[in-house]
N, CA, C, O and the ligand as a Tripos MOL2 file, in Angstrom:
@<TRIPOS>MOLECULE
protein
  273   271    69     0     0
PROTEIN
NO_CHARGES

@<TRIPOS>ATOM
      1 N          28.1790    5.2440  -67.9560 N.3       1 MET1
      2 CA         27.6600    4.8080  -69.2770 C.3       1 MET1
      3 C          26.9230    6.0480  -69.8810 C.2       1 MET1
      4 O          26.1100    6.6980  -69.2230 O.2       1 MET1
      5 N          27.2370    6.3170  -71.0980 N.am      2 SER2
      6 CA         26.4700    7.4020  -71.7680 C.3       2 SER2
      7 C          25.6410    6.8220  -72.9180 C.2       2 SER2
      8 O          25.9530    5.7930  -73.5170 O.2       2 SER2
      9 N          24.5940    7.5420  -73.1680 N.am      3 VAL3
     10 CA         23.6300    7.1340  -74.1740 C.3       3 VAL3
     11 C          23.9280    7.9610  -75.3960 C.2       3 VAL3
     12 O          24.1180    9.1760  -75.3260 O.2       3 VAL3
     13 N          23.9640    7.2490  -76.5600 N.am      4 THR4
     14 CA         24.1610    7.9720  -77.8300 C.3       4 THR4
     15 C          22.8840    7.9470  -78.6250 C.2       4 THR4
     16 O          22.1200    6.9840  -78.5520 O.2       4 THR4
     17 N          22.6430    8.9990  -79.3860 N.am      5 PHE5
     18 CA         21.5460    9.1620  -80.2450 C.3       5 PHE5
     19 C          21.9010    9.2680  -81.6950 C.2       5 PHE5
     20 O          22.8650    9.9450  -82.0500 O.2       5 PHE5
     21 N          21.1480    8.6170  -82.5400 N.am      6 GLN6
     22 CA         21.2430    8.9450  -83.9990 C.3       6 GLN6
     23 C          20.4070   10.2100  -84.2680 C.2       6 GLN6
     24 O          19.3930   10.4510  -83.6130 O.2       6 GLN6
     25 N          20.8460   10.9890  -85.2220 N.am      7 PRO7
     26 CA         20.0980   12.2000  -85.4340 C.3       7 PRO7
     27 C          18.7280   11.9320  -86.0900 C.2       7 PRO7
     28 O          18.5290   10.9800  -86.8460 O.2       7 PRO7
     29 N          17.7990   12.8420  -85.7440 N.am      8 ALA8
     30 CA         16.4150   12.8940  -86.3820 C.3       8 ALA8
     31 C          15.6360   11.6600  -86.2230 C.2       8 ALA8
     32 O          14.9870   11.2180  -87.1710 O.2       8 ALA8
     33 N          15.6640   11.0610  -85.0490 N.am      9 LEU9
     34 CA         14.8450    9.8630  -84.8040 C.3       9 LEU9
     35 C          14.1450   10.0480  -83.4290 C.2       9 LEU9
     36 O          14.5350   10.8350  -82.5660 O.2       9 LEU9
     37 N          13.0900    9.2480  -83.3280 N.am     10 TYR10
     38 CA         12.3230    9.2650  -82.0260 C.3      10 TYR10
     39 C          12.7620    8.1030  -81.2190 C.2      10 TYR10
     40 O          12.9890    7.0120  -81.7410 O.2      10 TYR10
     41 N          12.8850    8.3350  -79.9150 N.am     11 TYR11
     42 CA         13.2880    7.3410  -78.9290 C.3      11 TYR11
     43 C          12.3160    7.4020  -77.7750 C.2      11 TYR11
     44 O          11.7050    8.4440  -77.5370 O.2      11 TYR11
     45 N          12.1590    6.3090  -77.0520 N.am     12 THR12
     46 CA         11.6160    6.3400  -75.7110 C.3      12 THR12
     47 C          12.8080    6.4030  -74.7620 C.2      12 THR12
     48 O          13.7050    5.5590  -74.7630 O.2      12 THR12
     49 N          12.7570    7.4700  -73.9450 N.am     13 VAL13
     50 CA         13.9180    7.7740  -73.0560 C.3      13 VAL13
     51 C          13.4940    7.6290  -71.5880 C.2      13 VAL13
     52 O          12.3670    7.9880  -71.2450 O.2      13 VAL13
     53 N          14.3480    7.1240  -70.7340 N.am     14 THR14
     54 CA         14.1170    7.1990  -69.3390 C.3      14 THR14
     55 C          15.2600    8.0740  -68.8080 C.2      14 THR14
     56 O          16.3930    7.9810  -69.2810 O.2      14 THR14
     57 N          14.9590    8.8990  -67.8510 N.am     15 ALA15
     58 CA         15.8920    9.8430  -67.2720 C.3      15 ALA15
     59 C          15.6120    9.9980  -65.7630 C.2      15 ALA15
     60 O          14.4840    9.8830  -65.2840 O.2      15 ALA15
     61 N          16.7420   10.2720  -65.0390 N.am     16 ARG16
     62 CA         16.5630   10.4490  -63.6090 C.3      16 ARG16
     63 C          17.0770   11.7840  -63.1370 C.2      16 ARG16
     64 O          18.1230   12.2560  -63.5820 O.2      16 ARG16
     65 N          16.3430   12.3830  -62.2410 N.am     17 ASP17
     66 CA         16.7290   13.6540  -61.6950 C.3      17 ASP17
     67 C          17.7160   13.4390  -60.5730 C.2      17 ASP17
     68 O          17.3890   12.8250  -59.5560 O.2      17 ASP17
     69 N          18.9510   13.9540  -60.7590 N.am     18 ASN18
     70 CA         19.9740   13.7050  -59.7550 C.3      18 ASN18
     71 C          20.1920   14.9020  -58.8690 C.2      18 ASN18
     72 O          21.1820   14.9510  -58.1380 O.2      18 ASN18
     73 N          19.3090   15.8620  -58.9080 N.am     19 ASN19
     74 CA         19.4800   17.1300  -58.1260 C.3      19 ASN19
     75 C          18.8710   16.8860  -56.7250 C.2      19 ASN19
     76 O          17.6540   16.8190  -56.5480 O.2      19 ASN19
     77 N          19.7460   16.7630  -55.7870 N.am     20 GLU20
     78 CA         19.2890   16.4430  -54.4260 C.3      20 GLU20
     79 C          18.4030   17.4580  -53.8170 C.2      20 GLU20
     80 O          17.6390   17.1750  -52.8940 O.2      20 GLU20
     81 N          18.5060   18.6730  -54.3460 N.am     21 ALA21
     82 CA         17.7300   19.8110  -53.8310 C.3      21 ALA21
     83 C          16.2800   19.8260  -54.3980 C.2      21 ALA21
     84 O          15.4300   20.5900  -53.9420 O.2      21 ALA21
     85 N          16.0340   18.9560  -55.4030 N.am     22 CYS22
     86 CA         14.7560   18.9570  -56.1310 C.3      22 CYS22
     87 C          13.8060   17.9520  -55.5790 C.2      22 CYS22
     88 O          14.2270   16.8860  -55.1300 O.2      22 CYS22
     89 N          12.4640   18.2700  -55.5970 N.am     23 SER23
     90 CA         11.5160   17.3430  -55.1330 C.3      23 SER23
     91 C          11.3840   16.1030  -56.0250 C.2      23 SER23
     92 O          10.7780   15.1090  -55.6230 O.2      23 SER23
     93 N          11.9460   16.1620  -57.2270 N.am     24 ASN24
     94 CA         11.9450   15.0040  -58.0820 C.3      24 ASN24
     95 C          13.2110   14.1590  -57.9130 C.2      24 ASN24
     96 O          13.4120   13.1910  -58.6470 O.2      24 ASN24
     97 N          14.0440   14.5110  -56.9720 N.am     25 SER25
     98 CA         15.3450   13.8750  -56.7910 C.3      25 SER25
     99 C          15.1890   12.3460  -56.7040 C.2      25 SER25
    100 O          14.3920   11.8170  -55.9300 O.2      25 SER25
    101 N          15.9860   11.6720  -57.5310 N.am     26 GLY26
    102 CA         16.0420   10.2360  -57.4860 C.3      26 GLY26
    103 C          14.9000    9.5510  -58.2410 C.2      26 GLY26
    104 O          14.8430    8.3230  -58.3100 O.2      26 GLY26
    105 N          14.0100   10.3390  -58.7950 N.am     27 GLN27
    106 CA         12.8870    9.7440  -59.5070 C.3      27 GLN27
    107 C          13.2420    9.5580  -60.9900 C.2      27 GLN27
    108 O          13.9640   10.3640  -61.5780 O.2      27 GLN27
    109 N          12.7410    8.5310  -61.5450 N.am     28 VAL28
    110 CA         12.9690    8.2340  -63.0010 C.3      28 VAL28
    111 C          11.6780    8.5760  -63.7990 C.2      28 VAL28
    112 O          10.5650    8.2030  -63.4310 O.2      28 VAL28
    113 N          11.8950    9.2740  -64.8580 N.am     29 PHE29
    114 CA         10.7960    9.7120  -65.7230 C.3      29 PHE29
    115 C          10.9710    9.0660  -67.1080 C.2      29 PHE29
    116 O          12.0950    8.8260  -67.5480 O.2      29 PHE29
    117 N           9.8700    8.7920  -67.7750 N.am     30 THR30
    118 CA          9.8140    8.2520  -69.1110 C.3      30 THR30
    119 C           9.3250    9.2870  -70.0810 C.2      30 THR30
    120 O           8.2850    9.9080  -69.8680 O.2      30 THR30
    121 N          10.0740    9.4780  -71.1530 N.am     31 VAL31
    122 CA          9.6180   10.3540  -72.2780 C.3      31 VAL31
    123 C           9.2980    9.3950  -73.4420 C.2      31 VAL31
    124 O          10.1950    8.8760  -74.1070 O.2      31 VAL31
    125 N           8.0160    9.1830  -73.6580 N.am     32 PRO32
    126 CA          7.6060    8.1430  -74.7190 C.3      32 PRO32
    127 C           8.0800    8.4900  -76.0740 C.2      32 PRO32
    128 O           8.4870    7.5990  -76.8190 O.2      32 PRO32
    129 N           8.0520    9.7580  -76.4520 N.am     33 GLU33
    130 CA          8.4860   10.1680  -77.8020 C.3      33 GLU33
    131 C           9.4660   11.3000  -77.7010 C.2      33 GLU33
    132 O           9.1000   12.4750  -77.7060 O.2      33 GLU33
    133 N          10.7170   10.9220  -77.6080 N.am     34 PHE34
    134 CA         11.7600   11.8900  -77.4520 C.3      34 PHE34
    135 C          12.4820   12.0480  -78.8060 C.2      34 PHE34
    136 O          13.0080   11.0770  -79.3510 O.2      34 PHE34
    137 N          12.4990   13.2640  -79.3310 N.am     35 TYR35
    138 CA         13.0830   13.5480  -80.6590 C.3      35 TYR35
    139 C          14.5500   13.8760  -80.4620 C.2      35 TYR35
    140 O          14.9070   14.6870  -79.6080 O.2      35 TYR35
    141 N          15.3840   13.2500  -81.2460 N.am     36 SER36
    142 CA         16.8780   13.3760  -81.0490 C.3      36 SER36
    143 C          17.4720   14.6550  -81.7120 C.2      36 SER36
    144 O          18.6020   15.0500  -81.4230 O.2      36 SER36
    145 N          16.6620   15.2930  -82.6190 N.am     37 ASN37
    146 CA         17.1650   16.4560  -83.2550 C.3      37 ASN37
    147 C          18.4090   16.1540  -84.0430 C.2      37 ASN37
    148 O          18.3350   15.3360  -84.9600 O.2      37 ASN37
    149 N          19.5750   16.7620  -83.7510 N.am     38 ALA38
    150 CA         20.8120   16.5160  -84.4680 C.3      38 ALA38
    151 C          21.6000   15.3280  -83.9350 C.2      38 ALA38
    152 O          22.6640   14.9760  -84.4440 O.2      38 ALA38
    153 N          21.0470   14.7310  -82.9070 N.am     39 GLY39
    154 CA         21.6990   13.5680  -82.3510 C.3      39 GLY39
    155 C          22.7080   13.9990  -81.1970 C.2      39 GLY39
    156 O          23.2860   13.1470  -80.5220 O.2      39 GLY39
    157 N          22.8820   15.3010  -81.0150 N.am     40 THR40
    158 CA         23.7210   15.8170  -79.9560 C.3      40 THR40
    159 C          22.9640   16.7030  -79.0700 C.2      40 THR40
    160 O          21.8700   17.1140  -79.4590 O.2      40 THR40
    161 N          23.4030   17.0320  -77.9630 N.am     41 ASN41
    162 CA         22.7360   17.9440  -76.9770 C.3      41 ASN41
    163 C          21.3400   17.4690  -76.7740 C.2      41 ASN41
    164 O          20.4150   18.2810  -76.7980 O.2      41 ASN41
    165 N          21.1360   16.1920  -76.5740 N.am     42 CYS42
    166 CA         19.7630   15.6190  -76.2810 C.3      42 CYS42
    167 C          19.5930   15.6620  -74.7560 C.2      42 CYS42
    168 O          20.2600   14.9260  -74.0290 O.2      42 CYS42
    169 N          18.7410   16.4850  -74.3070 N.am     43 PHE43
    170 CA         18.5580   16.6250  -72.8520 C.3      43 PHE43
    171 C          17.0540   16.4270  -72.4490 C.2      43 PHE43
    172 O          16.1120   16.7320  -73.1810 O.2      43 PHE43
    173 N          16.9470   15.8950  -71.2340 N.am     44 VAL44
    174 CA         15.5950   15.8820  -70.6670 C.3      44 VAL44
    175 C          15.6860   16.8560  -69.4620 C.2      44 VAL44
    176 O          16.4830   16.6690  -68.5430 O.2      44 VAL44
    177 N          14.8580   17.8670  -69.5130 N.am     45 GLN45
    178 CA         14.9130   18.9150  -68.4620 C.3      45 GLN45
    179 C          13.8280   18.6810  -67.4160 C.2      45 GLN45
    180 O          12.6680   18.4380  -67.7480 O.2      45 GLN45
    181 N          14.2150   18.7550  -66.1840 N.am     46 CYS46
    182 CA         13.2740   18.5830  -65.0840 C.3      46 CYS46
    183 C          12.3300   19.7800  -65.1130 C.2      46 CYS46
    184 O          12.7340   20.9300  -65.2810 O.2      46 CYS46
    185 N          11.0310   19.4420  -64.9370 N.am     47 GLY47
    186 CA         10.0260   20.4900  -64.9220 C.3      47 GLY47
    187 C          10.0090   21.3060  -63.6390 C.2      47 GLY47
    188 O           9.4150   22.3840  -63.5950 O.2      47 GLY47
    189 N          10.6540   20.8010  -62.5980 N.am     48 VAL48
    190 CA         10.7020   21.5370  -61.3210 C.3      48 VAL48
    191 C          11.9180   22.3610  -61.1620 C.2      48 VAL48
    192 O          11.8320   23.5640  -60.9170 O.2      48 VAL48
    193 N          13.0710   21.7400  -61.2970 N.am     49 CYS49
    194 CA         14.3560   22.4960  -61.0060 C.3      49 CYS49
    195 C          15.0350   22.9450  -62.2940 C.2      49 CYS49
    196 O          16.0410   23.6520  -62.2370 O.2      49 CYS49
    197 N          14.5040   22.5490  -63.4650 N.am     50 ARG50
    198 CA         15.0580   23.0070  -64.7600 C.3      50 ARG50
    199 C          16.4040   22.4730  -65.0830 C.2      50 ARG50
    200 O          16.9980   22.8680  -66.0860 O.2      50 ARG50
    201 N          16.9390   21.5440  -64.2320 N.am     51 GLN51
    202 CA         18.2260   21.0190  -64.5480 C.3      51 GLN51
    203 C          18.0770   19.8190  -65.4560 C.2      51 GLN51
    204 O          17.0170   19.1970  -65.5260 O.2      51 GLN51
    205 N          19.1870   19.4950  -66.1700 N.am     52 HIS52
    206 CA         19.1060   18.3880  -67.0710 C.3      52 HIS52
    207 C          19.1790   17.0610  -66.3280 C.2      52 HIS52
    208 O          20.0310   16.9180  -65.4520 O.2      52 HIS52
    209 N          18.3740   16.1340  -66.6160 N.am     53 MET53
    210 CA         18.3450   14.8480  -65.9480 C.3      53 MET53
    211 C          19.3610   13.9620  -66.6040 C.2      53 MET53
    212 O          19.7440   14.1850  -67.7530 O.2      53 MET53
    213 N          19.8130   12.9380  -65.8670 N.am     54 GLU54
    214 CA         20.7500   11.8990  -66.3960 C.3      54 GLU54
    215 C          19.8850   10.9380  -67.2630 C.2      54 GLU54
    216 O          18.9300   10.3240  -66.7850 O.2      54 GLU54
    217 N          20.2590   10.8440  -68.5230 N.am     55 ILE55
    218 CA         19.4990    9.8860  -69.3900 C.3      55 ILE55
    219 C          20.0300    8.5420  -69.1510 C.2      55 ILE55
    220 O          21.2230    8.2830  -69.3100 O.2      55 ILE55
    221 N          19.0980    7.6250  -68.7450 N.am     56 LEU56
    222 CA         19.4750    6.2660  -68.3630 C.3      56 LEU56
    223 C          19.4580    5.2860  -69.5530 C.2      56 LEU56
    224 O          20.3920    4.5150  -69.7780 O.2      56 LEU56
    225 N          18.3410    5.3610  -70.3000 N.am     57 THR57
    226 CA         18.1410    4.4770  -71.4480 C.3      57 THR57
    227 C          17.4960    5.2820  -72.5920 C.2      57 THR57
    228 O          16.7890    6.2670  -72.3770 O.2      57 THR57
    229 N          17.7790    4.8100  -73.8140 N.am     58 ALA58
    230 CA         17.1030    5.3610  -74.9360 C.3      58 ALA58
    231 C          16.8640    4.1950  -75.8770 C.2      58 ALA58
    232 O          17.7840    3.5020  -76.3130 O.2      58 ALA58
    233 N          15.5740    4.0100  -76.1700 N.am     59 THR59
    234 CA         15.1500    2.9000  -77.0360 C.3      59 THR59
    235 C          14.5770    3.4990  -78.2820 C.2      59 THR59
    236 O          13.6540    4.3120  -78.2380 O.2      59 THR59
    237 N          15.1400    3.0870  -79.4070 N.am     60 LEU60
    238 CA         14.6160    3.6030  -80.6580 C.3      60 LEU60
    239 C          13.2370    3.1100  -80.9280 C.2      60 LEU60
    240 O          12.9520    1.9170  -80.8250 O.2      60 LEU60
    241 N          12.3860    4.0220  -81.2720 N.am     61 LEU61
    242 CA         10.9780    3.6030  -81.5250 C.3      61 LEU61
    243 C          10.9200    2.9000  -82.9330 C.2      61 LEU61
    244 O          11.4190    3.3880  -83.9470 O.2      61 LEU61
    245 N          10.2510    1.6970  -82.8770 N.am     62 ASP62
    246 CA         10.0840    0.9310  -84.1450 C.3      62 ASP62
    247 C           8.7420    0.3880  -84.2020 C.2      62 ASP62
    248 O           8.4250   -0.5250  -83.4390 O.2      62 ASP62
    249 N           7.8370    0.9250  -85.1360 N.am     63 PRO63
    250 CA          8.1520    1.9080  -86.1290 C.3      63 PRO63
    251 C           8.3220    3.3150  -85.4850 C.2      63 PRO63
    252 O           7.9260    3.5470  -84.3430 O.2      63 PRO63
    253 N           8.9090    4.2100  -86.2460 N.am     64 GLN64
    254 CA          8.9450    5.6300  -85.8490 C.3      64 GLN64
    255 C           7.5250    6.1620  -85.9830 C.2      64 GLN64
    256 O           6.7470    5.7210  -86.8290 O.2      64 GLN64
    257 N           7.2050    7.1530  -85.0950 N.am     65 PRO65
    258 CA          5.8830    7.7420  -85.1890 C.3      65 PRO65
    259 C           5.8800    8.5970  -86.4800 C.2      65 PRO65
    260 O           6.8870    9.0930  -86.9840 O.2      65 PRO65
    261 N           4.5540    8.7090  -86.9690 N.am     66 GLU66
    262 CA          4.3650    9.4200  -88.2020 C.3      66 GLU66
    263 C           4.3940   10.9060  -87.8260 C.2      66 GLU66
    264 O           3.7910   11.3420  -86.8460 O.2      66 GLU66
    265 N           5.1390   11.6720  -88.6710 N.am     67 VAL67
    266 CA          5.2520   13.1170  -88.4450 C.3      67 VAL67
    267 C           4.5660   13.7730  -89.6350 C.2      67 VAL67
    268 O           4.9390   13.5220  -90.7810 O.2      67 VAL67
    269 N           3.5770   14.6020  -89.3790 N.am     68 SER68
    270 CA          2.8740   15.2620  -90.4750 C.3      68 SER68
    271 C           3.5920   16.5840  -90.7920 C.2      68 SER68
    272 O           3.1720   17.3160  -91.6890 O.2      68 SER68
    273 ZN         14.4250   18.4800  -60.6720 Zn       69 ZN69
@<TRIPOS>BOND
     1     1     2 1
     2     2     3 1
     3     3     4 2
     4     3     5 am
     5     5     6 1
     6     6     7 1
     7     7     8 2
     8     7     9 am
     9     9    10 1
    10    10    11 1
    11    11    12 2
    12    11    13 am
    13    13    14 1
    14    14    15 1
    15    15    16 2
    16    15    17 am
    17    17    18 1
    18    18    19 1
    19    19    20 2
    20    19    21 am
    21    21    22 1
    22    22    23 1
    23    23    24 2
    24    23    25 am
    25    25    26 1
    26    26    27 1
    27    27    28 2
    28    27    29 am
    29    29    30 1
    30    30    31 1
    31    31    32 2
    32    31    33 am
    33    33    34 1
    34    34    35 1
    35    35    36 2
    36    35    37 am
    37    37    38 1
    38    38    39 1
    39    39    40 2
    40    39    41 am
    41    41    42 1
    42    42    43 1
    43    43    44 2
    44    43    45 am
    45    45    46 1
    46    46    47 1
    47    47    48 2
    48    47    49 am
    49    49    50 1
    50    50    51 1
    51    51    52 2
    52    51    53 am
    53    53    54 1
    54    54    55 1
    55    55    56 2
    56    55    57 am
    57    57    58 1
    58    58    59 1
    59    59    60 2
    60    59    61 am
    61    61    62 1
    62    62    63 1
    63    63    64 2
    64    63    65 am
    65    65    66 1
    66    66    67 1
    67    67    68 2
    68    67    69 am
    69    69    70 1
    70    70    71 1
    71    71    72 2
    72    71    73 am
    73    73    74 1
    74    74    75 1
    75    75    76 2
    76    75    77 am
    77    77    78 1
    78    78    79 1
    79    79    80 2
    80    79    81 am
    81    81    82 1
    82    82    83 1
    83    83    84 2
    84    83    85 am
    85    85    86 1
    86    86    87 1
    87    87    88 2
    88    87    89 am
    89    89    90 1
    90    90    91 1
    91    91    92 2
    92    91    93 am
    93    93    94 1
    94    94    95 1
    95    95    96 2
    96    95    97 am
    97    97    98 1
    98    98    99 1
    99    99   100 2
   100    99   101 am
   101   101   102 1
   102   102   103 1
   103   103   104 2
   104   103   105 am
   105   105   106 1
   106   106   107 1
   107   107   108 2
   108   107   109 am
   109   109   110 1
   110   110   111 1
   111   111   112 2
   112   111   113 am
   113   113   114 1
   114   114   115 1
   115   115   116 2
   116   115   117 am
   117   117   118 1
   118   118   119 1
   119   119   120 2
   120   119   121 am
   121   121   122 1
   122   122   123 1
   123   123   124 2
   124   123   125 am
   125   125   126 1
   126   126   127 1
   127   127   128 2
   128   127   129 am
   129   129   130 1
   130   130   131 1
   131   131   132 2
   132   131   133 am
   133   133   134 1
   134   134   135 1
   135   135   136 2
   136   135   137 am
   137   137   138 1
   138   138   139 1
   139   139   140 2
   140   139   141 am
   141   141   142 1
   142   142   143 1
   143   143   144 2
   144   143   145 am
   145   145   146 1
   146   146   147 1
   147   147   148 2
   148   147   149 am
   149   149   150 1
   150   150   151 1
   151   151   152 2
   152   151   153 am
   153   153   154 1
   154   154   155 1
   155   155   156 2
   156   155   157 am
   157   157   158 1
   158   158   159 1
   159   159   160 2
   160   159   161 am
   161   161   162 1
   162   162   163 1
   163   163   164 2
   164   163   165 am
   165   165   166 1
   166   166   167 1
   167   167   168 2
   168   167   169 am
   169   169   170 1
   170   170   171 1
   171   171   172 2
   172   171   173 am
   173   173   174 1
   174   174   175 1
   175   175   176 2
   176   175   177 am
   177   177   178 1
   178   178   179 1
   179   179   180 2
   180   179   181 am
   181   181   182 1
   182   182   183 1
   183   183   184 2
   184   183   185 am
   185   185   186 1
   186   186   187 1
   187   187   188 2
   188   187   189 am
   189   189   190 1
   190   190   191 1
   191   191   192 2
   192   191   193 am
   193   193   194 1
   194   194   195 1
   195   195   196 2
   196   195   197 am
   197   197   198 1
   198   198   199 1
   199   199   200 2
   200   199   201 am
   201   201   202 1
   202   202   203 1
   203   203   204 2
   204   203   205 am
   205   205   206 1
   206   206   207 1
   207   207   208 2
   208   207   209 am
   209   209   210 1
   210   210   211 1
   211   211   212 2
   212   211   213 am
   213   213   214 1
   214   214   215 1
   215   215   216 2
   216   215   217 am
   217   217   218 1
   218   218   219 1
   219   219   220 2
   220   219   221 am
   221   221   222 1
   222   222   223 1
   223   223   224 2
   224   223   225 am
   225   225   226 1
   226   226   227 1
   227   227   228 2
   228   227   229 am
   229   229   230 1
   230   230   231 1
   231   231   232 2
   232   231   233 am
   233   233   234 1
   234   234   235 1
   235   235   236 2
   236   235   237 am
   237   237   238 1
   238   238   239 1
   239   239   240 2
   240   239   241 am
   241   241   242 1
   242   242   243 1
   243   243   244 2
   244   243   245 am
   245   245   246 1
   246   246   247 1
   247   247   248 2
   248   247   249 am
   249   249   250 1
   250   250   251 1
   251   251   252 2
   252   251   253 am
   253   253   254 1
   254   254   255 1
   255   255   256 2
   256   255   257 am
   257   257   258 1
   258   258   259 1
   259   259   260 2
   260   259   261 am
   261   261   262 1
   262   262   263 1
   263   263   264 2
   264   263   265 am
   265   265   266 1
   266   266   267 1
   267   267   268 2
   268   267   269 am
   269   269   270 1
   270   270   271 1
   271   271   272 2
@<TRIPOS>SUBSTRUCTURE
     1 MET1         2 RESIDUE 1 A MET
     2 SER2         6 RESIDUE 1 A SER
     3 VAL3        10 RESIDUE 1 A VAL
     4 THR4        14 RESIDUE 1 A THR
     5 PHE5        18 RESIDUE 1 A PHE
     6 GLN6        22 RESIDUE 1 A GLN
     7 PRO7        26 RESIDUE 1 A PRO
     8 ALA8        30 RESIDUE 1 A ALA
     9 LEU9        34 RESIDUE 1 A LEU
    10 TYR10       38 RESIDUE 1 A TYR
    11 TYR11       42 RESIDUE 1 A TYR
    12 THR12       46 RESIDUE 1 A THR
    13 VAL13       50 RESIDUE 1 A VAL
    14 THR14       54 RESIDUE 1 A THR
    15 ALA15       58 RESIDUE 1 A ALA
    16 ARG16       62 RESIDUE 1 A ARG
    17 ASP17       66 RESIDUE 1 A ASP
    18 ASN18       70 RESIDUE 1 A ASN
    19 ASN19       74 RESIDUE 1 A ASN
    20 GLU20       78 RESIDUE 1 A GLU
    21 ALA21       82 RESIDUE 1 A ALA
    22 CYS22       86 RESIDUE 1 A CYS
    23 SER23       90 RESIDUE 1 A SER
    24 ASN24       94 RESIDUE 1 A ASN
    25 SER25       98 RESIDUE 1 A SER
    26 GLY26      102 RESIDUE 1 A GLY
    27 GLN27      106 RESIDUE 1 A GLN
    28 VAL28      110 RESIDUE 1 A VAL
    29 PHE29      114 RESIDUE 1 A PHE
    30 THR30      118 RESIDUE 1 A THR
    31 VAL31      122 RESIDUE 1 A VAL
    32 PRO32      126 RESIDUE 1 A PRO
    33 GLU33      130 RESIDUE 1 A GLU
    34 PHE34      134 RESIDUE 1 A PHE
    35 TYR35      138 RESIDUE 1 A TYR
    36 SER36      142 RESIDUE 1 A SER
    37 ASN37      146 RESIDUE 1 A ASN
    38 ALA38      150 RESIDUE 1 A ALA
    39 GLY39      154 RESIDUE 1 A GLY
    40 THR40      158 RESIDUE 1 A THR
    41 ASN41      162 RESIDUE 1 A ASN
    42 CYS42      166 RESIDUE 1 A CYS
    43 PHE43      170 RESIDUE 1 A PHE
    44 VAL44      174 RESIDUE 1 A VAL
    45 GLN45      178 RESIDUE 1 A GLN
    46 CYS46      182 RESIDUE 1 A CYS
    47 GLY47      186 RESIDUE 1 A GLY
    48 VAL48      190 RESIDUE 1 A VAL
    49 CYS49      194 RESIDUE 1 A CYS
    50 ARG50      198 RESIDUE 1 A ARG
    51 GLN51      202 RESIDUE 1 A GLN
    52 HIS52      206 RESIDUE 1 A HIS
    53 MET53      210 RESIDUE 1 A MET
    54 GLU54      214 RESIDUE 1 A GLU
    55 ILE55      218 RESIDUE 1 A ILE
    56 LEU56      222 RESIDUE 1 A LEU
    57 THR57      226 RESIDUE 1 A THR
    58 ALA58      230 RESIDUE 1 A ALA
    59 THR59      234 RESIDUE 1 A THR
    60 LEU60      238 RESIDUE 1 A LEU
    61 LEU61      242 RESIDUE 1 A LEU
    62 ASP62      246 RESIDUE 1 A ASP
    63 PRO63      250 RESIDUE 1 A PRO
    64 GLN64      254 RESIDUE 1 A GLN
    65 PRO65      258 RESIDUE 1 A PRO
    66 GLU66      262 RESIDUE 1 A GLU
    67 VAL67      266 RESIDUE 1 A VAL
    68 SER68      270 RESIDUE 1 A SER
    69 ZN69       273 GROUP 0 **** ****
């Protein structure tokens, strides 16, 4: 299953590190305000191994956070 993003919106995203060599392996992380940019190439990068995590869920924030 793949997650699709609309462009230029904020989502709450959960992502899992699938890199078995990483200390975060198998752990699920939540990004409370993930910005989708163009709606493509939306990645969550592991802070340890720098690999892209598998995005599990993306929930559109409602309301969207205010951007100054
Ligand atoms: Zn990692």
